C-alpha positions as a printed Julia matrix, in Angstrom:
513×3 Matrix{Float64}:
 -43.09  -20.34    4.16
 -42.76  -17.37    6.53
 -45.36  -14.66    5.97
 -42.59  -12.11    5.53
 -41.19  -14.14    2.62
 -44.66  -14.45    1.09
 -45.06  -10.67    1.22
 -41.69  -10.16   -0.48
 -42.8   -12.5    -3.27
 -46.04  -10.56   -3.71
 -44.13   -7.26   -3.98
 -41.78   -8.82   -6.55
 -44.71  -10.33   -8.46
 -46.41   -6.94   -8.65
 -43.42   -5.46  -10.47
 -42.62   -8.46  -12.67
 -46.15   -8.73  -14.05
 -47.03   -5.08  -14.54
 -49.14   -4.39  -11.45
 -47.09   -1.88   -9.42
 -43.77   -0.17  -10.18
 -41.64    2.07   -7.95
 -42.32    5.63   -9.1
 -39.49    7.19  -11.14
 -37.94    3.74  -11.33
 -35.19    4.64  -13.84
 -34.02    7.29  -11.34
 -33.91    4.68   -8.53
 -37.41    5.47   -7.33
 -39.02    7.94   -4.95
 -39.63    6.72   -1.41
 -43.21    5.63   -0.64
 -44.53    6.63   -4.08
 -45.64    4.02   -6.62
 -47.01    3.8   -10.15
 -49.64    1.29  -11.27
 -48.71   -0.68  -14.38
 -50.88   -2.0   -17.2
 -52.41   -4.8   -15.13
 -52.44   -2.88  -11.88
 -54.47    0.0   -13.29
 -57.1    -2.42  -14.62
 -57.41   -4.17  -11.25
 -57.51   -0.82   -9.46
 -60.19    0.53  -11.79
 -62.28   -2.6   -11.26
 -62.06   -2.18   -7.48
 -63.16    1.44   -7.84
 -66.01    0.47  -10.14
 -67.2    -2.17   -7.66
 -67.2     0.42   -4.85
 -68.74    3.24   -6.91
 -71.6     1.17   -8.25
 -72.26   -0.36   -4.82
 -72.8     3.19   -3.57
 -74.5     5.22   -6.31
 -76.15    2.42   -8.32
 -77.61    0.43   -5.43
 -78.72    3.44   -3.32
 -81.16    5.98   -4.69
 -80.17    8.48   -2.01
 -76.41    8.47   -2.69
 -74.85   10.58   -5.44
 -71.25   11.24   -6.45
 -69.02   14.28   -6.9
 -65.41   14.98   -7.89
 -63.98   17.9    -5.94
 -60.69   19.71   -6.58
 -57.41   18.74   -4.94
 -56.57   22.41   -4.33
 -58.96   23.95   -1.81
 -59.25   27.22    0.1
 -56.66   27.11    2.92
 -59.23   28.11    5.56
 -60.94   24.76    4.98
 -58.01   23.0     6.62
 -58.09   25.41    9.55
 -61.8    24.71   10.03
 -61.34   20.94    9.8
 -58.56   20.95   12.41
 -55.85   19.69   10.08
 -53.64   22.77   10.42
 -53.52   22.47   14.22
 -54.05   18.78   14.9
 -53.04   16.65   11.9
 -49.8    15.42   13.45
 -47.87   12.22   14.09
 -45.68   11.7    17.2
 -42.19   10.93   15.86
 -39.06    9.65   17.57
 -35.53    9.12   16.22
 -32.94    6.51   17.1
 -29.6     8.32   17.39
 -27.56    5.27   16.37
 -29.41    4.15   13.25
 -30.53    7.7    12.31
 -33.94    6.16   11.57
 -37.23    7.88   12.4
 -40.29    6.08   13.75
 -43.82    6.84   14.82
 -43.89    6.53   18.59
 -47.48    5.28   18.59
 -46.65    2.52   16.09
 -43.69    1.33   18.19
 -45.95    1.04   21.22
 -48.79   -0.64   19.29
 -46.27   -3.16   17.93
 -45.21   -3.88   21.51
 -48.83   -4.56   22.47
 -49.11   -6.86   19.46
 -46.09   -8.83   20.75
 -47.9    -9.51   24.03
 -50.98  -10.62   22.06
 -48.78  -12.88   19.93
 -47.3   -14.51   23.02
 -50.81  -15.2    24.31
 -51.83  -16.7    20.96
 -48.81  -19.02   20.98
 -49.69  -20.28   24.48
 -53.28  -20.88   23.38
 -52.24  -22.76   20.24
 -49.81  -24.96   22.16
 -52.57  -25.87   24.6
 -55.03  -26.48   21.78
 -52.65  -29.02   20.2
 -52.01  -30.65   23.57
 -55.63  -31.08   24.69
 -57.36  -31.47   21.32
 -61.15  -31.45   21.3
 -61.29  -31.21   25.09
 -59.6   -27.8    25.01
 -61.59  -24.97   26.65
 -59.96  -21.79   25.35
 -61.94  -19.38   27.53
 -61.06  -21.26   30.71
 -57.42  -21.57   29.65
 -57.16  -17.81   29.11
 -58.65  -17.19   32.56
 -56.47  -19.65   34.47
 -53.09  -20.12   32.76
 -50.44  -18.12   34.69
 -48.36  -17.22   31.6
 -51.4   -16.04   29.66
 -52.61  -14.01   32.64
 -49.18  -12.39   33.05
 -48.96  -11.45   29.36
 -52.53  -10.13   29.39
 -51.87   -7.99   32.45
 -48.77   -6.46   30.82
 -50.69   -5.82   27.62
 -53.65   -4.24   29.44
 -51.43   -2.04   31.61
 -49.53   -0.86   28.53
 -52.76   -0.22   26.66
 -54.21    1.86   29.49
 -51.04    3.91   29.82
 -50.73    4.38   26.05
 -54.35    5.42   25.59
 -54.03    8.03   28.33
 -50.78    9.38   26.83
 -52.34    9.73   23.37
 -55.25   11.81   24.66
 -53.04   14.89   25.07
 -50.9    13.75   23.5
 -48.34   13.6    26.3
 -45.13   13.34   24.25
 -42.85   12.91   27.28
 -44.98   10.02   28.51
 -44.9     8.34   25.09
 -41.1     8.37   25.21
 -41.14    7.08   28.79
 -43.37    4.18   27.75
 -40.89    3.26   25.0
 -38.04    3.35   27.5
 -39.91    1.42   30.23
 -40.98   -1.29   27.77
 -37.4    -1.7    26.57
 -38.37   -1.08   22.96
 -35.32   -1.1    20.71
 -34.72    0.24   17.22
 -35.26   -2.6    14.7
 -32.15   -1.47   12.79
 -29.55   -0.67   15.47
 -31.01   -2.75   18.3
 -30.36    0.11   20.73
 -32.57    2.22   23.02
 -30.79    5.49   22.25
 -33.95    7.52   21.55
 -34.53   11.23   21.06
 -37.53   13.04   22.53
 -40.88   12.57   20.82
 -42.1    15.52   18.76
 -45.1    16.3    16.6
 -44.88   16.51   12.82
 -47.66   17.91   10.6
 -48.48   15.58    7.73
 -49.84   18.05    5.17
 -47.93   18.98    2.04
 -47.99   22.71    1.39
 -47.35   24.7    -1.78
 -47.94   28.23   -3.06
 -50.54   29.54   -5.46
 -50.1    32.75   -7.4
 -48.11   34.15  -10.32
 -45.93   36.68   -8.49
 -43.55   35.85   -5.66
 -44.92   38.62   -3.46
 -48.56   37.76   -4.17
 -48.63   34.04   -3.49
 -50.77   32.35   -0.88
 -49.99   29.14    0.97
 -52.3    26.25    0.12
 -52.25   22.54    0.86
 -52.54   19.32   -1.09
 -55.61   17.75    0.47
 -54.79   15.09    3.09
 -58.26   13.56    2.68
 -61.15   13.74    0.22
 -63.85   14.18    2.88
 -63.63   17.96    3.16
 -64.4    18.35   -0.55
 -67.7    16.63    0.18
 -68.5    18.75    3.23
 -67.96   22.08    1.51
 -70.16   20.9    -1.38
 -72.86   19.49    0.88
 -75.24   22.42    0.35
 -74.6    22.56   -3.42
 -75.51   18.9    -3.82
 -78.45   19.04   -1.42
 -80.08   21.99   -3.19
 -79.36   21.11   -6.83
 -80.25   17.45   -6.32
 -83.24   18.27   -4.07
 -81.84   15.67   -1.67
 -83.73   14.78    1.5
 -82.14   13.59    4.73
 -80.86   10.89    4.94
 -78.66   11.05    1.85
 -75.03   10.43    0.94
 -72.3    11.91   -1.22
 -69.58    9.63   -2.61
 -66.18   10.53   -4.01
 -63.06    8.78   -5.29
 -59.86   10.83   -5.43
 -56.21   11.34   -4.61
 -55.0    12.5    -1.2
 -51.51   13.37    0.03
 -49.79   12.91    3.38
 -46.16   13.49    4.19
 -45.78   10.14    5.9
 -42.38    9.99    7.57
 -42.67    6.31    8.34
 -44.14    5.03    5.1
 -43.76    1.25    4.93
 -45.13   -2.11    3.82
 -45.18   -1.39    0.09
 -48.4     0.37   -0.98
 -50.01   -0.02    2.45
 -48.81    3.41    3.59
 -47.89    5.93    0.9
 -47.45    9.66    0.49
 -49.75    9.85   -2.53
 -52.75    7.56   -2.33
 -56.36    7.22   -3.4
 -59.47    7.16   -1.26
 -63.06    6.05   -1.77
 -65.18    7.98    0.71
 -68.9     8.36    1.29
 -70.4    10.84    3.74
 -73.96    9.96    4.76
 -75.94   12.81    6.3
 -78.58   11.91    8.88
 -80.88   13.53   11.43
 -79.22   14.1    14.84
 -80.19   11.32   17.22
 -80.3     8.66   14.5
 -76.54    8.52   13.91
 -75.83    5.36   15.92
 -78.55    3.45   14.07
 -76.99    4.46   10.75
 -73.46    3.85   12.05
 -74.35    0.22   12.81
 -76.18   -0.1     9.49
 -73.15    1.05    7.53
 -70.87   -1.26    9.51
 -73.01   -4.16    8.36
 -73.21   -2.98    4.73
 -69.5    -2.34    4.39
 -68.49   -5.71    5.87
 -70.91   -7.39    3.46
 -69.24   -5.53    0.56
 -65.81   -6.9     1.52
 -66.97  -10.45    2.17
 -68.79  -10.61   -1.18
 -65.34  -11.0    -2.75
 -65.15  -14.48   -1.26
 -61.95  -14.11    0.75
 -63.45  -15.73    3.84
 -65.15  -14.11    6.84
 -62.27  -15.25    9.09
 -59.94  -12.81    7.31
 -61.96   -9.76    8.4
 -62.67   -8.23   11.77
 -63.93   -4.99   13.29
 -61.57   -3.0    15.49
 -63.46   -0.42   17.52
 -61.59    2.77   18.4
 -61.09    3.49   22.07
 -59.36    6.81   21.39
 -61.77    8.78   19.24
 -60.82   11.6    16.89
 -61.95   15.06   17.92
 -64.85   14.94   15.46
 -66.26   11.47   16.26
 -68.61    9.88   18.78
 -68.09    6.35   17.4
 -65.49    4.77   15.12
 -64.44    1.34   13.93
 -62.03   -0.12   11.4
 -62.54   -3.07    9.11
 -59.26   -4.95    9.29
 -58.06   -7.57    6.8
 -55.58  -10.34    7.51
 -52.48   -9.28    5.56
 -49.23  -11.28    5.58
 -48.03   -8.81    8.23
 -51.11   -9.17   10.47
 -54.61   -7.73   10.66
 -54.47   -4.21    9.24
 -57.03   -1.48    8.56
 -58.45   -1.26    5.05
 -61.55    0.81    5.82
 -62.75    3.18    8.53
 -66.36    3.82    9.51
 -66.91    6.91   11.67
 -69.79    8.77   13.2
 -68.44   12.31   12.73
 -71.41   14.07   14.43
 -72.06   17.59   13.08
 -68.46   18.67   13.62
 -67.43   19.25   10.0
 -70.54   21.04    8.78
 -70.67   23.18   11.96
 -67.01   24.14   11.58
 -67.44   25.16    7.96
 -70.54   27.12    8.85
 -68.56   28.92   11.57
 -65.46   29.66    9.48
 -67.3    30.59    6.27
 -70.01   32.62    7.99
 -72.65   31.0     5.76
 -75.59   28.92    6.93
 -75.59   25.35    5.65
 -78.36   24.03    7.86
 -80.91   21.6     6.47
 -84.59   22.56    6.48
 -86.82   19.54    7.07
 -90.07   20.15    5.15
 -91.9    17.47    7.13
 -91.17   18.82   10.61
 -90.55   22.44    9.71
 -87.29   22.51   11.69
 -83.77   23.47   10.61
 -80.73   21.61   11.88
 -77.13   20.76   11.07
 -77.09   17.1     9.94
 -74.9    14.49   11.58
 -72.57   12.51    9.34
 -71.6     8.84    9.01
 -68.4     8.33    7.04
 -67.14    5.24    5.26
 -63.57    5.7     4.04
 -61.58    3.02    2.24
 -58.07    3.23    0.87
 -57.99    2.07   -2.76
 -54.32    1.11   -2.48
 -54.83   -0.86    0.73
 -57.81   -2.59   -0.85
 -55.66   -3.39   -3.88
 -52.98   -4.85   -1.59
 -55.48   -6.98    0.33
 -56.82   -8.4    -2.95
 -53.3    -9.21   -4.17
 -52.26  -10.77   -0.86
 -55.26  -13.07   -0.7
 -55.14  -14.02   -4.39
 -51.43  -14.86   -4.66
 -50.95  -18.62   -4.65
 -48.14  -21.08   -5.37
 -49.38  -24.56   -6.33
 -47.52  -27.84   -6.68
 -48.7   -29.64   -9.79
 -48.83  -33.39  -10.37
 -45.86  -33.24  -12.74
 -43.72  -31.7    -9.98
 -43.81  -28.18  -11.39
 -44.94  -25.15   -9.44
 -47.35  -22.63  -10.86
 -47.9   -19.13   -9.53
 -51.51  -18.08   -9.91
 -53.49  -15.03   -8.87
 -56.91  -16.35   -7.88
 -58.51  -12.94   -8.27
 -62.3   -12.58   -8.14
 -63.19  -12.84  -11.83
 -64.97   -9.47  -11.8
 -61.81   -7.73  -10.59
 -59.31   -9.51  -12.85
 -57.42   -7.14  -15.23
 -57.94   -9.47  -18.22
 -61.07  -11.62  -18.38
 -60.21  -13.77  -21.4
 -57.05  -14.6   -23.32
 -57.46  -16.03  -26.82
 -54.57  -18.14  -28.11
 -54.07  -19.7   -31.55
 -52.43  -23.1   -31.23
 -50.09  -22.24  -34.14
 -49.12  -18.99  -35.85
 -50.31  -20.29  -39.25
 -53.1   -22.08  -41.12
 -55.59  -19.27  -40.43
 -55.62  -19.87  -36.66
 -54.41  -16.35  -35.71
 -57.07  -14.81  -37.96
 -59.78  -16.92  -36.3
 -58.51  -15.94  -32.84
 -58.62  -12.26  -33.79
 -62.17  -12.76  -35.06
 -63.21  -14.07  -31.62
 -61.56  -11.14  -29.84
 -63.15   -8.61  -32.16
 -66.55  -10.01  -31.22
 -66.0   -10.19  -27.44
 -63.86   -7.09  -26.75
 -66.94   -4.89  -26.54
 -68.17   -6.87  -23.52
 -65.05   -7.5   -21.4
 -61.28   -7.07  -21.51
 -59.65   -9.6   -23.85
 -56.01  -10.32  -24.66
 -54.34  -12.07  -27.61
 -51.22  -14.24  -27.13
 -49.42  -16.33  -29.73
 -45.87  -16.41  -28.33
 -44.31  -19.59  -26.85
 -45.95  -22.93  -26.11
 -49.54  -23.15  -24.91
 -48.27  -24.24  -21.48
 -46.12  -21.13  -21.06
 -48.96  -18.93  -22.26
 -51.29  -20.47  -19.67
 -48.71  -19.75  -16.94
 -48.45  -16.11  -17.99
 -52.21  -15.7   -17.77
 -52.33  -17.54  -14.42
 -49.76  -15.07  -13.08
 -51.92  -12.04  -13.92
 -55.14  -13.69  -12.77
 -56.96  -14.19  -16.1
 -59.95  -16.43  -15.26
 -60.51  -17.85  -18.77
 -58.31  -18.87  -21.69
 -59.45  -20.02  -25.13
 -57.34  -22.07  -27.51
 -58.08  -21.96  -31.24
 -56.97  -25.1   -33.13
 -57.61  -26.77  -36.47
 -60.91  -28.25  -35.23
 -62.09  -24.7   -34.64
 -61.94  -24.0   -38.35
 -64.14  -27.02  -39.05
 -66.79  -26.89  -36.32
 -66.47  -23.43  -34.65
 -65.58  -24.91  -31.25
 -62.67  -23.92  -29.01
 -61.01  -25.23  -25.87
 -62.05  -23.17  -22.83
 -59.67  -23.39  -19.85
 -60.59  -22.39  -16.29
 -57.85  -20.71  -14.26
 -58.46  -22.09  -10.77
 -59.04  -25.75  -11.66
 -57.06  -25.84  -14.95
 -59.93  -27.94  -16.33
 -60.73  -27.65  -20.02
 -63.88  -28.17  -22.04
 -64.89  -27.87  -25.65
 -67.47  -25.14  -26.3
 -69.01  -23.38  -29.26
 -67.66  -19.93  -30.08
 -71.22  -18.62  -30.07
 -71.57  -19.7   -26.41
 -68.41  -17.98  -25.1
 -70.02  -14.66  -24.25
 -72.87  -16.32  -22.36
 -70.49  -18.52  -20.36
 -68.07  -15.74  -19.42
 -69.83  -12.36  -19.34
 -72.0   -12.72  -16.25
 -69.2   -14.21  -14.17
 -66.69  -11.46  -15.01
 -69.0    -8.45  -14.72
 -69.14   -6.17  -11.69
 -72.87   -6.96  -11.67
 -72.04  -10.48  -10.45
 -70.59   -8.94   -7.28
 -73.32   -6.34   -6.85
 -76.01   -9.02   -6.88
 -74.46  -10.51   -3.74
 -75.13   -7.25   -1.9
 -78.89   -7.23   -2.47
């Protein structure tokens, strides 16, 4: 099945089973804004809990805050967002569609890379075990030609983005023959910059309002609270501040479901270090964050680092952790060495000293900062994409199952009475009433057992328990395992011990030690 078709099925599955709904759905939705349903919010909360505890529970020198969405407007001047938080946009006159110029060019580079990959795979099949990929890439004329085109485009694009040189970006699009995906034409407008921040007004009287912004990132709330946390918590360098919260960007080219939205949630941690040690900590956090992702068991081959060649104005090193989505490797987390830019800017614009005094050396300095920033929604999407599975069963039927990590699953256990009589529902409720204090349980008595199993498979429930007449006699139940569909008879008293450790966030955290 084509990856595009798989992605469409995942999007449809998210709505059908209560994971993600289009926002304002009864009014035909609101573009690039989504609501999380009853199962989606549980999965999302579990992802956030996994991240939060991996930061503040496992590190004695990391604490959390929750800063306001509304912030003093000068903050965004100091951070550079007012002047530099822009996307280069271009319109196609025929389709009336608007695109990000940089994305069009990056997609073109990806096409060259895809052509190279196809040549390599053809050769691999042809030569088998004797295939030397490195030598093939160095000697094959078609691969060399594609690589040269890709490298030349990359060099030209990188140089154009430094300014950015908007005229050059348009010229690249024209020279590469890039067409509008909708109209198929090259009838492009000029490229222009568009600021991504949402603005609003604060104040009770029309003539006394002030312009403020919905925050486009959560990081600045950490920076302006750096001194508050450091002093009240008596924190010593190095230390970190973590935060989970909403951010807002007026994305013109929002696409790929919840991958790029106008209202989204971030999990960010700013780690403050002594100047000169930032690269050591940058590499340390790269290692720790990749370990966090891979602990979910999705396979190391589905992750990669993508180092930035064009650095943001505040950074001296940056990399992305990319995950293999159905539409290619895409960024789910960024790790940046932000130097002392943010704290220095806020010190300059506020006129207040926020330097750190080192009691051991007796010196004062502005700390450098290592940032780890992960999009909750992108993380949610990566989990859904990897977990979605269609299996052919021996009886010829197909089952759709979400093979979610048990600790992230919305529902951990579903308890089902075989029949809606003979005291079986009461016994099932008794089991739930005992276990609901330890993990999320669900009760289901509607339809056949087979249909009930399929419903739980579709939302990723790792365990199901069936209560039958034997249960009333010997206090045993049938325990079914989602991934294998195997069943075993166990005592009710043993259920908590069998399930709890495997479905707790602790089971994931232990992999990080």
